[in-house]
Structures are given as structure tokens and as C-alpha cells.
C-alpha positions in Angstrom: -31.5 4.1 37.5 -29.4 3.6 34.3 -25.7 4.0 34.2 -25.9 7.6 32.7 -28.2 8.6 35.5 -25.9 7.1 38.1 -22.9 8.9 36.8 -24.8 12.2 36.6 -25.9 11.7 40.3 -22.3 11.0 41.3 -21.1 14.1 39.6 -23.3 16.2 42.0 -21.3 15.0 45.0 -18.5 17.2 46.3 -15.5 15.0 45.9 -12.9 17.8 45.8 -9.6 16.5 47.1 -8.7 20.1 48.2 -11.9 20.4 50.3 -10.9 20.2 54.0 -14.4 19.1 55.0 -14.3 16.2 52.6 -10.8 15.3 53.7 -12.1 15.2 57.3 -14.9 13.0 56.3 -12.5 10.5 54.6 -10.3 10.6 57.6 -13.0 8.7 59.4 -11.7 5.7 57.5 -8.1 6.6 57.0 -7.3 7.4 60.7 -8.1 4.0 62.0 -6.7 2.2 58.9 -3.3 3.9 58.8 -1.8 2.2 61.9 -2.4 -1.2 60.3 -0.5 -0.3 57.1 3.2 -0.6 56.4 4.6 2.6 54.9 5.0 2.3 51.1 2.5 -0.5 50.9 0.3 -0.8 47.8 -3.5 -0.4 47.8 -6.6 0.0 45.7 -9.2 2.7 46.1 -12.2 0.7 44.9 -15.0 3.1 43.9 -12.6 6.1 43.8 -15.1 8.5 42.2 -14.4 11.5 40.1 -12.1 13.2 42.6 -10.0 10.4 44.2 -9.4 12.3 47.4 -8.7 9.4 49.6 -6.1 8.0 47.2 -4.5 11.5 47.1 -4.4 11.7 50.9 -2.8 8.3 51.1 -0.3 9.0 48.4 0.7 12.2 50.4 1.6 9.8 53.2 3.7 7.6 51.1 1.3 4.8 50.2 1.0 3.6 46.6 -2.6 3.6 45.6 -4.3 2.5 42.3 -7.8 3.6 41.3 -10.8 1.7 40.2 -14.3 3.1 39.6 -16.6 1.8 36.8 -17.5 5.4 35.8 -14.4 7.5 36.4 -11.4 5.1 36.5 -12.6 2.0 34.6 -9.2 0.3 34.1 -10.1 -3.3 34.9 -6.5 -4.3 34.7 -6.1 -3.0 38.3 -8.5 -5.7 39.4 -6.1 -8.4 38.2 -3.4 -7.4 40.7 -3.2 -8.1 44.4 -3.0 -5.4 47.2 -1.9 -4.9 50.7 -5.0 -2.9 51.4 -8.2 -1.9 49.7 -10.4 1.1 50.5 -14.1 1.2 49.7 -15.5 4.6 50.8 -19.2 5.3 50.2 -19.2 2.6 47.5 -20.6 -0.6 49.1 -24.2 0.9 49.0 -24.0 1.1 45.2 -23.2 -2.6 44.6 -25.8 -4.4 42.6 -24.1 -7.8 43.4 -22.4 -7.3 46.7 -21.4 -10.9 47.3 -19.7 -11.1 43.9 -17.9 -7.8 44.6 -16.7 -8.9 48.1 -15.5 -12.2 46.5 -13.6 -10.2 43.9 -12.1 -8.0 46.6 -11.1 -11.1 48.6 -9.3 -12.5 45.6 -7.2 -9.4 45.1 -6.5 -8.8 48.8 -3.1 -10.3 49.9 -2.9 -12.5 52.9 -3.0 -10.4 56.1 -4.3 -7.5 53.9 -6.8 -4.9 55.1 -10.1 -3.9 53.6 -11.5 -0.6 54.9 -15.2 0.0 54.2 -17.1 3.2 54.9 -20.9 3.1 54.3 -24.0 4.1 56.1 -25.0 1.3 58.5 -28.4 0.9 60.1 -28.5 0.1 63.7 -32.0 -1.4 63.6 -33.9 -2.4 60.4 -37.1 -1.1 62.2 -35.7 2.4 61.4 -35.3 1.8 57.7 -38.3 3.8 56.6 -37.1 6.9 58.3 -33.4 6.4 57.4 -32.1 9.1 55.0 -29.6 6.8 53.4 -32.1 4.8 51.3 -33.5 8.0 49.7 -30.6 8.3 47.3 -31.7 6.3 44.2 -28.1 5.1 43.6 -28.0 3.4 47.1 -29.3 0.0 46.4 -27.6 -2.2 49.0 -27.8 -1.6 52.7 -25.7 -2.9 55.6 -25.8 -3.2 59.4 -23.2 -4.2 61.9 -24.6 -7.8 61.7 -24.3 -7.8 57.9 -20.6 -6.8 58.2 -20.1 -9.5 60.8 -21.7 -12.0 58.4 -19.4 -10.9 55.6 -16.4 -11.3 57.9 -17.6 -14.8 58.8 -18.1 -15.8 55.2 -14.5 -14.9 54.2 -12.9 -15.8 57.6 -11.8 -12.2 58.0 -11.3 -10.4 61.3 -13.6 -7.4 61.7 -13.4 -4.2 63.7 -15.8 -1.3 63.9 -13.5 1.6 64.9 -16.2 4.3 64.5 -19.8 4.6 63.2 -20.2 3.5 59.6 -16.5 2.4 59.3 -15.5 -1.3 59.1 -12.0 -2.7 59.0 -11.6 -6.2 57.8 -8.4 -8.2 57.8 -7.8 -11.2 55.7 -6.1 -14.1 57.4 -2.3 -14.5 56.8 -0.4 -17.5 55.7 -0.8 -20.5 58.0 
């Protein structure tokens, strides 16, 4: 799918920051991430989408959040700064070069920083054919718990799985 088709598909999603159901959905990541963050810390909503609801929710709680999305918030200057935390909700499955993207996120995540990822994860690859998640033509990269553990090992990050389809990584601090 070309870029125009991808953007058109993303615009069909309900990303309304005022929608309580969407806020509840995003809370699946925010609730387990919040206790690990220092009030006033600065983060990046990577893949914020057209309605950056998670960033708005976090700003309401006193966090400073910048936005990046190649279609809706394409300011690459935000990718040259470092952050206490990065959120990546319903974005990882769209990455054409996931290793390069995770390397870039590692570079801009401060020591002891947190990366929160929310994406559909398959429990068994045997179930892939019947899995709804791969039917979205913009979903081109798929994960399992083992994939996320491998990513954590690759970057020497700690990893937690606080709820289904939610991963919290922590970058090591200064030695």
C-alpha cells in the first residue's frame, strides 16, 4: 500500500481524544506506565496519529509530550532530542524496518528511560492464519511475546508484560 493509501486508512480510525472508549483503550498502556514516570518528565508519542489522544491524556497529568507521526506530525526535529519515556501505541505493526526504528528509539531514550509499546501480539504463530490483526493491509510487522523478549535482549532492556498486547521496556541506567 502506498503512503496516500496508508494515510487514508489511518483517517478511518476513531482517534478522537474526547472519546471515552478510546481513552479507556489507551489507558491499557498508560495505567501500567504511569507509576514508572516522574511527574513533569518529557516524552515522545511516536506514531501519535491524527488525534494524539495519549499525548493529550499524559499532558493532562502534567507530563510534557512531543509528537511524531510520519503522516500527521512529521517534524523530524523531535527525533533528534532525548526523552525520559516514549510511547508507541498501535504503531509497531506499521513499521517497514522495525529493527532500524527500535535502534532509533533506543538512541533517543535516556538512560533508565521507559518505552511503552501497545500492539497486537500473537500467542502462537500457528494461529496466524485466523488472526484478525494481519487483515489490516497497513499492518506489515507482527510480534509475539518472544519477539519482544528478543528486542529487549538485543538492546539490553528490561521487559515487562503488564497486560495483553502491552509491553514496557526500560533502558539500562548509567553504570
